[in-house]
N, C-alpha and C positions, 0 to 999 in steps of 0.2 A: 206647268211647264218648267223644265229644269232651268235653274239660274246659271247664267254664264258669267264667270269671274271677269271683273273689269281688268283693263290693262294696268291700271294703277296698283291694283292688288298684286299682280304678278311681279311688279317692280319692287313694291314695298317689302314683301316677305323676304326675298334674298338680301335686301339691304339691312333689314333688322337682324337677320341671322349673322351677317357679316359684322355688324356692330357689336353683337353679343360675343362673337368669337374674339374680336380685337380686345374687348373689355376683359374677357376671361383670361386671355393670354397676358395682358398687362398685369392682372392680379397675380397670376402664377409667377410672373417675373419678379413682382414685388415681394412675394412670399419667399422666393428663392434667396433674396438678399437678407432676409431676417436671420438672426443667430439661430443655430440649430439647437433644439431642446432635446436632452437625452430622453430616450424612450423609457417610460415608467417600467420598473421591474414587474415581471409577471407574478413573482412571489418573493417574499422577504427572506427566504431560508438560505442558509449556507449549503452549498453542494460540496460534499467532502469525498475526495478520492484517496483510496489507499492503493498504492502500487505495490504488488507483492511478487516475490520470486522465491520459490522453495528450493531452487537449484536442480540437482541431477535427479534422474529417475522419475520425472513427472510427465514425460511425453508418452504417447500411446501409438498404436498402429497408424500408419499414414492415412489421413483423411478422417480419422475418428474424431479428432479435435480440430476446430477451425477458429480463427480469429473472429471475435464477435459472439461466439457461443457462450451460454451460461456454463455453470460448473457441474451439470448433471452427469457428464461423462468424464470429468477430470478426476485425477487420482486423489487430489487433496485441495484444500484452500485454507485461508486464514480465518475468514468469518463465515462459517457455514449457515449462520442464522439469517444472512441477508436474503431478501427475495430474489428470484431469478432475474428480475429486471435490474437488479443492482450487481449482477455478476457478469464480468466480461473477461473472456480469455484473449490473450495475445500470444499466438502459437508460432513458434519458430518452425519454418519449413524443414524438410529433410535436407541434408547437406548438399546433395547434388542439385536439388531445386534452388536452394539459396545461392549456390555458386553461379547459376544462370541468370540471376536477377541483379539489377543495379541497386545501389542504396536508395535511389529515388523511387524505384518501383516498390521496394520493400516498405518504405515509409508511407507512400501513397496508399498502398493496400491496407496497411494498419490504420491509418488515419480515417479512411473512408468507412471502414468497419466500425471503428470507435465512434465516429460522429453519429452514425445511424443508431447504434445500440444505446449510446449515452443519451441522445435526445429522446429516444423512446422510453428509456428508464426514467428520465426526469418528468416526461409527460405522464408517466404512470404513477408518479408520486415518490420515486426513489430520491432520497437526499444524500445517501451514502452509497458509494459504489466501490467495489474491489476490482481493480484491473490486474489480473494475474498473468505474468509472463511465464510461458512454458518453454524451457530450454530443450533442445533436441540433443541431449547428452546424458549418458548413463554411467554406471560403475565401470564398465569395460573401456569406455572412451574418455573417462574423466582425465586421465593422465596424458591424453593425446594433445600435443600442441595444436594440431590442425583443428580438432574439435573445439578446443578452448578458444582459438582465434575466431572460429565461426560463431560461437556463442557470444563472444564479445562484439562481433560485428552486428549480429542481430540485436543485441542489447542497445547498441548505439542507435540503430534505426528505430527501435521501439521507443526509446526515451525521447528522441527527436519528434516522433509521431505524436507522442503524448504532449510534447510542447506545442505542436500544431493544434492539438485539441484545446489546450489551454488558451491559445490565442483566438481560436474560433469561438469559444464560449464567451470570451470578453467582447469580441466584435459583435456577437449576437445579443448582448445585453442580458446574459444569464445571471448577472449579479455576482455575489461573492462565491468564490470556490477555492478550495485548498487542496494541496497535493502532499501526501506524506508517504514514505516508504516503509515496508516491513519485509526484511530480507533474511533468508537463511541459506546456509551451506554455500554452494557455488553462486547463488544469486547475489551474495554480498560481493563476490569477486567481480562479477560482470558490472554491477552498479558502480563500484569504487573505481573501475578502470574506464569509466565513461563520464567523468565529471562535467566536461564541457557540454555534454548533450542534455543535461538536466538542471544545471545550476541556476538557470534563469527562473525556474518555477517551483522547485522542490523546497519544502519548508522544514523538513526534519526526517529522521529515519531511525528505525530500531533494527538491530542486527542480532540474529540468533545463531549460535554455533557456526559462525562464519568461516569461510576459507579465503577471504580477502587477505592480501598481504599488507604488511605494516606501512610501507611508504605510500601506496595509493590510499590507504585509510587515513593517513595524516592529512592528505590533500582533501579527502572527502569530508572529514570532520571540520576542517578549516572552512570549506565552502558552505556547509550547512550551519555552522556555528556550533561549538561543543555543547552549549546548553540545550540544543535541539536533537542531540544524539544519545542513544542508549545502546550499550553493547552487553549481551548476555552470553554466558557459557552455561553448559548443563552437565551435571554429573552423568557419567556413562557415555559421553560423546566419543566419537572416533578421535584418536590422537592426531595432533597437528604439529607441523614443524616449527622449531624455534631457533634454528641454527643461524649462522652468520649470513647465509645466502638465501634462506627462505624462512621468513618470520610471519606466521599466520595468526590471525585473530582467533582462530580455533584453539589456540593455546592461551589459557587464561592469564599466564604470566606476561605475555605480550600485551594483552588488553590492560592489565594493571599498569604497565609501563606507559600506555597512552594516557592514562589518568594523570601521570606525572607531567606530561606535556600540556594536557588540557584539563586543568583542575575542575572545570564545571561539567566535564563529561560524566555521564552516569554509567557505572560499571556494576553489573550484577551477576549473581551465581544462583542457579536453580538446582534443587534436589527434587526430582519427581517421585513423591512418596507412594504413589499408586503402583509403581512398577518395581516389584521386587526382583525382576529379571534385568533391570536396567544396568546392573553392574557388568553384564556381558557386553563385550566390545560393541559400541555403536548403538545400543538400545536407548540411550538417552538423547540421541541426535534429534534435534528439533521437537523434543517432547513438549516444550512450552509454547510453541509457535502457533498453535491453533486455539481459537476462542472456545473455551470449554469451562463451564461452571463447576463441573464435577471432578476434573483432574486436580488432585491435591498436590500442592507444591510447598516447599519451603524456599524462600528467597532471602538472600542477604546481599548487601551492597558494600563495595570497597570504597572507603573514603580517602584513600591515599596512604593511610597508615595501618588501618585495621578494618575488619568487617563490622557491619552493624549486627545487632542481634537478629537471629532468624525469625521470619514472620510467616505464619501460615497464610496461604493464599491460593488462588486458582489462576490459570492462564488468562481467563476472562478479565480478572482484575489487573493483570500486569500488562496486557496488550493496550495500545492507545485507546482511549475512550473518546467517543464522539457522539454528537447529538445534542449537547447542552445548548449551543447557540440556537439550534432549531427549536428546542423546547421553549426557550425564551421568546422567540419570535411567534411561536404558536400561541403561547399564553397571552402575548400582547395583542394578538389579532383575534383572540377568542375562538381559535380553531384547534382542531386536534391534528397533530402532525402524523402523517401516514408512514414516514420513513422509520428506519430502525434506530433506536437510541441505545448507545452503549453505556448509558448511565444507570443501568440496572444495578441494584444493590445485590451483592453476592455474599451469602453467608458462609463464613469459613466452616468447613466440616470439622466436627469434633472427633478427636482420636480416642475419646474416653472408652469407647466400646471395644477397642482393640485389646487383644490379649497381651500380657507382658512379654511372652516369648516372641510373638510376632513383631512387637516393637523393637526388641533387642536385635532380631534378625534384620529388620529394616534399617536400624541405625548402623549395624555392621556393614551392610551393603552400601549405604550412603558414604560412610567414611572411607571406603576403598577408593572412591573416585574424587575425593576432595582435593583441591589444589594445595600446593605447599604453603607454608606460613599461615595456616588457618588458625585464627585466634579464637574460634568458637569453642565453647564448652557445652556439652549436652547434659540434659537432665531429664529424667522420666516425666517430671512435671510439665515440661514444655511440650513433649511429644504427646502427653495425655490430655492436652487441652489447656494447659496453663498459659498465661499471657507473658 
């Protein structure tokens, strides 16, 4: 016969449950009063971000490039060797679309796309990410004040959205992360005219064949610290103004003047030796801005009084290197880091196989585009592989 529960059992069970609930609630209240302990990092690696902007003529047909996409449809990038999970576009809308959006809308859309793509990239093992800003401006609209103002406004929103990403990563406990810029052409102008939007998180920047003006660049260098800034010009670049009303860092003499103001600033000059046609107007523009182990260059540095001796190099050796901190953490933890390391050794190509006539033609083309007051002397031994 079925057993009938007693009345005392019916009373006891709810009473026990009630006591357990009170006890558990008390414990939870006590725990809430304890000091909060930081959540352990999920990994010890540094997450490195390179914010890049190559300036004009990088956009494509509307809808073809979207913020958050990788670089598979982009015209160019700085680090083509990064995996797709480490490639993130930040695409400026068409001018009419941008005009219909508030700054807050623009920033929010960029931030949400960045957050999604960056977290996916980190989860997939990427420790280095390139965030490439794509301006909606081209050769025909470059001189238009309306288009330049729109590019500046979008740049302001983009850098503020990246600042939101920086704060989000910190709040989520993603550990150490760094932000450095690599800018070329009009990208240097947009960056230098939005200092207040990025100065809280940017750690340094490199500028290639820039079109930023002198006064905003002085503010930019001061904000970053001159020891964290490098400015390069390239033989065969488009001419840039140096008059009293428009003084651009695309003019090497203006950059040398910045070295007088900031002695710890790095000022360099590239000769792209693989491009015998670079002496044609504009052919040298941004030639050294893409990571390439095979592109042969000579680089010299202005020390404030004269140039250093030219050194054979490649763009991969001169662009910022990253991955060393992650390599250390990987070795300490006995693991193999899956991110891309820029600490690869790059062997300088030898010129010894070149014919003498080719070398002489190459030297003549280089000398056509050299800046004034060049103290360098050339010898066949240097071009043929001498040190």
